[in-house]
C-alpha positions as CSV (number, residue, x, y, z in Angstrom):
1,X,-59.5,36.6,-52.4
2,X,-58.4,34.2,-55.0
3,X,-54.8,34.2,-53.6
4,X,-56.0,33.4,-50.1
5,X,-58.2,30.6,-51.5
6,X,-55.2,29.1,-53.4
7,X,-53.0,29.3,-50.3
8,X,-55.6,27.6,-48.2
9,X,-55.8,24.7,-50.7
10,X,-52.0,24.4,-50.6
11,X,-51.9,24.3,-46.8
12,X,-54.6,21.7,-46.7
13,X,-52.8,19.5,-49.2
14,X,-49.5,19.8,-47.2
15,X,-51.3,18.8,-44.0
16,X,-52.9,15.8,-45.7
17,X,-49.5,14.7,-47.0
18,X,-47.9,15.0,-43.6
19,X,-50.7,13.0,-42.0
20,X,-50.3,10.3,-44.7
21,X,-46.6,10.1,-44.1
22,X,-46.9,9.9,-40.4
23,X,-49.6,7.2,-40.7
24,X,-47.5,5.2,-43.2
25,X,-44.1,5.5,-41.2
26,X,-44.7,5.8,-37.5
27,X,-41.1,6.5,-36.5
28,X,-41.6,7.7,-32.9
29,X,-44.2,5.0,-32.1
30,X,-42.0,2.4,-33.5
31,X,-39.0,3.7,-31.5
32,X,-40.9,3.7,-28.3
33,X,-42.3,0.3,-29.0
34,X,-38.8,-1.1,-29.6
35,X,-37.5,0.5,-26.4
36,X,-40.4,-1.0,-24.4
37,X,-39.7,-4.4,-26.1
38,X,-36.0,-4.3,-25.1
39,X,-36.8,-3.4,-21.5
40,X,-39.4,-6.2,-21.4
41,X,-36.9,-8.7,-22.9
42,X,-34.3,-7.7,-20.3
43,X,-36.8,-8.1,-17.6
44,X,-37.9,-11.5,-18.7
45,X,-34.4,-12.7,-19.7
46,X,-32.9,-15.6,-17.8
47,X,-30.4,-14.9,-15.0
48,X,-27.6,-16.3,-17.1
49,X,-28.0,-13.5,-19.6
50,X,-28.4,-10.7,-17.1
51,X,-25.9,-11.8,-14.4
52,X,-23.1,-9.8,-16.0
53,X,-25.1,-6.6,-15.7
54,X,-25.9,-7.4,-12.0
55,X,-22.2,-7.7,-11.0
56,X,-20.7,-4.9,-8.9
57,X,-18.5,-2.3,-10.5
58,X,-15.3,-3.9,-9.1
59,X,-16.0,-7.3,-10.7
60,X,-17.0,-5.8,-14.1
61,X,-14.3,-3.1,-14.4
62,X,-11.6,-3.2,-11.8
63,X,-10.8,-7.0,-11.9
64,X,-10.4,-7.1,-15.7
65,X,-8.2,-3.9,-15.5
66,X,-6.1,-5.6,-12.8
67,X,-5.8,-8.7,-14.9
68,X,-4.5,-6.8,-17.9
69,X,-2.1,-4.8,-15.8
70,X,-0.9,-8.1,-14.3
71,X,-0.1,-9.5,-17.7
72,X,1.8,-6.4,-18.7
73,X,3.6,-6.3,-15.3
74,X,4.8,-9.9,-15.7
75,X,6.3,-9.1,-19.0
76,X,8.1,-6.1,-17.6
77,X,9.3,-7.7,-14.4
78,X,12.4,-9.9,-14.2
79,X,12.5,-13.7,-13.8
80,X,13.2,-13.5,-10.1
81,X,10.7,-10.7,-9.4
82,X,8.2,-13.0,-7.7
83,X,10.7,-14.1,-5.0
84,X,11.9,-10.5,-4.4
85,X,8.3,-9.2,-4.0
86,X,7.3,-12.1,-1.8
87,X,10.4,-11.4,0.4
88,X,9.4,-7.7,0.6
89,X,5.9,-8.8,1.6
90,X,7.3,-11.0,4.3
91,X,9.4,-8.1,5.6
92,X,6.4,-5.8,5.6
93,X,4.3,-8.4,7.5
94,X,2.1,-9.4,4.5
95,X,-0.3,-6.5,4.6
96,X,-4.0,-7.4,4.2
97,X,-5.1,-8.2,0.6
98,X,-1.6,-7.7,-0.7
99,X,-0.3,-10.5,-2.9
100,X,2.5,-10.8,-5.4
101,X,0.0,-10.4,-8.3
102,X,-1.6,-7.4,-6.7
103,X,1.8,-5.7,-6.3
104,X,2.8,-6.4,-9.9
105,X,-0.6,-5.0,-11.2
106,X,-0.4,-2.0,-8.9
107,X,3.0,-1.1,-10.3
108,X,1.6,-1.0,-13.9
109,X,-1.6,0.9,-12.8
110,X,0.4,3.4,-10.8
111,X,2.8,4.0,-13.7
112,X,-0.1,4.6,-16.2
113,X,-2.0,6.8,-13.7
114,X,0.9,9.1,-12.8
115,X,1.9,9.2,-16.5
116,X,-1.5,10.6,-17.3
117,X,-1.3,13.0,-14.3
118,X,2.1,14.3,-15.5
119,X,0.9,14.7,-19.1
120,X,-2.3,16.6,-17.9
121,X,-0.3,18.9,-15.7
122,X,2.2,19.7,-18.5
123,X,-0.7,20.5,-20.9
124,X,-2.5,22.6,-18.3
125,X,0.5,24.6,-17.1
126,X,1.9,25.1,-20.7
127,X,5.5,24.5,-19.6
128,X,8.5,23.9,-21.8
129,X,9.6,20.7,-23.4
130,X,12.2,19.9,-20.8
131,X,9.7,20.2,-17.9
132,X,7.1,18.3,-19.8
133,X,9.5,15.4,-20.4
134,X,10.5,15.6,-16.7
135,X,6.9,15.4,-15.5
136,X,5.9,12.6,-17.9
137,X,9.0,10.4,-17.3
138,X,9.1,11.2,-13.6
139,X,5.4,10.3,-13.2
140,X,5.9,7.1,-15.1
141,X,8.9,6.0,-12.9
142,X,7.4,7.2,-9.6
143,X,4.1,5.4,-10.3
144,X,6.0,2.2,-11.1
145,X,7.9,2.3,-7.9
146,X,5.2,3.5,-5.5
147,X,4.2,0.0,-4.4
148,X,7.9,-0.7,-3.6
149,X,8.2,2.4,-1.6
150,X,5.1,1.5,0.4
151,X,6.4,-2.0,1.1
152,X,9.8,-0.5,2.1
153,X,8.1,1.9,4.5
154,X,5.9,-0.8,6.0
155,X,9.0,-3.1,6.4
156,X,11.0,-0.3,8.1
157,X,8.3,0.5,10.6
158,X,7.7,-3.2,11.4
159,X,11.5,-3.8,11.9
160,X,11.7,-0.8,14.2
161,X,8.8,-2.1,16.3
162,X,10.2,-5.6,16.4
163,X,13.6,-4.1,17.5
164,X,11.9,-2.3,20.4
165,X,9.8,-5.3,21.5
166,X,12.4,-8.0,21.3
167,X,14.2,-7.3,24.5
168,X,11.0,-7.4,26.6
169,X,9.8,-10.5,24.8
170,X,13.0,-12.3,25.5
171,X,12.8,-11.2,29.2
172,X,9.3,-12.7,29.4
173,X,10.6,-15.9,27.7
174,X,13.4,-16.2,30.2
175,X,11.1,-15.8,33.1
176,X,8.6,-18.3,31.7
177,X,11.3,-20.9,31.0
178,X,13.0,-20.4,34.4
179,X,9.6,-20.8,36.1
180,X,9.3,-24.3,34.7
181,X,7.6,-24.0,31.3
182,X,8.9,-25.5,28.2
183,X,10.2,-23.3,25.3
184,X,7.1,-23.9,23.2
185,X,4.8,-23.1,26.2
186,X,6.8,-20.0,27.0
187,X,6.6,-18.9,23.4
188,X,2.8,-19.3,23.5
189,X,2.7,-17.2,26.6
190,X,4.6,-14.4,24.9
191,X,2.4,-14.6,21.8
192,X,-0.8,-14.6,24.0
193,X,0.2,-11.8,26.4
194,X,1.8,-9.3,24.0
195,X,0.7,-7.4,20.9
196,X,2.5,-6.4,17.7
197,X,4.4,-8.0,14.9
198,X,6.7,-10.0,17.1
199,X,3.8,-11.7,18.8
200,X,2.3,-12.4,15.4
201,X,5.6,-14.0,14.3
202,X,5.8,-16.1,17.4
203,X,2.2,-17.2,16.8
204,X,3.1,-18.2,13.3
205,X,6.0,-20.2,14.5
206,X,3.7,-22.1,16.9
207,X,1.2,-22.8,14.1
208,X,3.9,-24.1,11.9
209,X,5.1,-26.4,14.6
210,X,1.6,-27.7,15.2
211,X,1.3,-28.5,11.5
212,X,4.3,-30.8,11.8
213,X,7.3,-28.6,11.0
214,X,10.3,-29.0,13.3
215,X,11.2,-26.3,15.8
216,X,14.5,-25.5,14.1
217,X,12.9,-25.1,10.7
218,X,10.1,-22.9,12.1
219,X,12.6,-20.7,13.9
220,X,14.8,-20.5,10.8
221,X,11.8,-19.5,8.7
222,X,11.1,-16.7,11.3
223,X,14.7,-15.5,10.8
224,X,14.2,-15.4,7.0
225,X,11.0,-13.4,7.3
226,X,12.7,-10.5,9.2
227,X,15.7,-8.3,8.6
228,X,16.3,-7.4,12.3
229,X,19.8,-8.5,13.2
230,X,19.0,-9.0,16.9
231,X,16.1,-11.3,16.0
232,X,18.3,-13.3,13.7
233,X,21.0,-13.6,16.4
234,X,18.4,-14.8,18.9
235,X,17.0,-17.4,16.5
236,X,20.5,-18.7,15.7
237,X,21.2,-19.1,19.4
238,X,17.9,-20.9,20.0
239,X,18.5,-23.3,17.0
240,X,22.0,-24.1,18.3
241,X,20.8,-24.7,21.8
242,X,18.1,-27.0,20.5
243,X,20.5,-28.9,18.3
244,X,23.2,-29.4,21.0
245,X,20.9,-29.9,24.0
246,X,22.0,-26.8,25.9
247,X,19.5,-25.7,28.6
248,X,17.1,-23.1,27.1
249,X,17.0,-21.1,30.4
250,X,20.7,-20.4,30.4
251,X,20.8,-19.4,26.7
252,X,17.8,-17.1,27.2
253,X,19.4,-15.5,30.2
254,X,22.5,-14.7,28.1
255,X,20.5,-13.4,25.2
256,X,18.3,-11.2,27.4
257,X,21.4,-9.7,29.0
258,X,23.0,-9.0,25.6
259,X,19.8,-7.4,24.2
260,X,19.5,-5.1,27.2
261,X,23.1,-4.0,26.6
262,X,22.4,-3.4,22.9
263,X,19.3,-1.5,23.6
264,X,21.2,0.8,26.0
265,X,23.9,1.3,23.4
266,X,21.3,2.2,20.7
267,X,19.7,4.7,23.1
268,X,23.2,6.3,23.8
269,X,23.9,6.4,20.1
270,X,20.7,8.3,19.4
271,X,21.3,10.6,22.3
272,X,24.7,11.5,20.9
273,X,23.1,12.2,17.5
274,X,20.8,14.8,18.9
275,X,23.2,17.8,18.9
276,X,24.2,17.1,15.3
277,X,20.5,16.8,14.2
278,X,19.4,19.9,16.0
279,X,22.1,22.1,14.3
280,X,20.1,22.5,11.1
281,X,16.8,23.8,12.7
282,X,18.9,25.8,15.1
283,X,20.7,27.7,12.3
284,X,17.8,28.1,9.9
285,X,14.8,28.5,12.3
286,X,15.8,29.5,15.8
287,X,18.7,31.9,15.3
288,X,17.1,34.1,12.7
289,X,14.1,34.6,15.0
290,X,16.4,35.4,17.9
291,X,18.4,37.9,15.8
292,X,15.2,39.6,14.7
293,X,14.0,39.9,18.3
294,X,17.3,41.1,19.7
295,X,18.7,43.2,16.8
296,X,15.4,44.4,15.4
297,X,14.8,47.4,17.7
298,X,18.4,48.5,17.4
299,X,18.2,48.4,13.6
300,X,14.9,50.4,13.7
301,X,16.4,53.0,16.0
302,X,19.5,53.3,13.8
303,X,17.4,53.8,10.7
304,X,15.3,56.5,12.4
305,X,18.4,58.4,13.6
306,X,20.3,58.3,10.3
């Protein structure tokens, strides 16, 4: 009985002590109060203090990341890298939202991203040192040149399309000029009634001439923005005809005839390449299936008999 009484007094004393401590140092109440005060301060703060928190994710994170990558890329790139990238962009048709700075920053971001991917794969697969170095270095190099590969592919597809559309566009130009229109009006007709990169280039030539640039300079700029040999030949002929006063209709008729001949020759060349190109799938894909279908029953019968 005495022991129980003593234990009760001890528990009562401990409870009184805990209540006194809680009353003298209200930690939780103070923490909640401070949190509420911070929230209230952020709510009542001026817009100048909270505008950074209200920005979208792209402006708060992606743009600073792109700016840092751009600084690193400018240090890694050569002195003439700006002209080379701008020329590649012209060949690719200046894709939307693609600028020289964006290409430079994309090269650095791609290199770092694929470097991390290669490192992660090497750690997950637990491969040897040689394959690890290959993945890491390969990812770094591939990521750095991915924007160049994209621009090269875009330029190739655009050049192929210009090559296909050029003969028909020159035919339409010839018909328009021979019907009485001037060269500029005929160029406008082609740009208005056709689609594709060639029509866009003709529209750009017309806009440059409207801004005060000479016809020869505008056509020469068109030739520099493309790597299609036929287009460059056509532009050179038009510049010479304009400089020497040769009738445009006659020059266009000759150019149209030559382009039709070249288009026929390219078609014949591709047709002659078909037997050579079809040899590989014929040997590795078609002939094995044919041998299985023809020789398979005979082989099975031979195995059953012997």
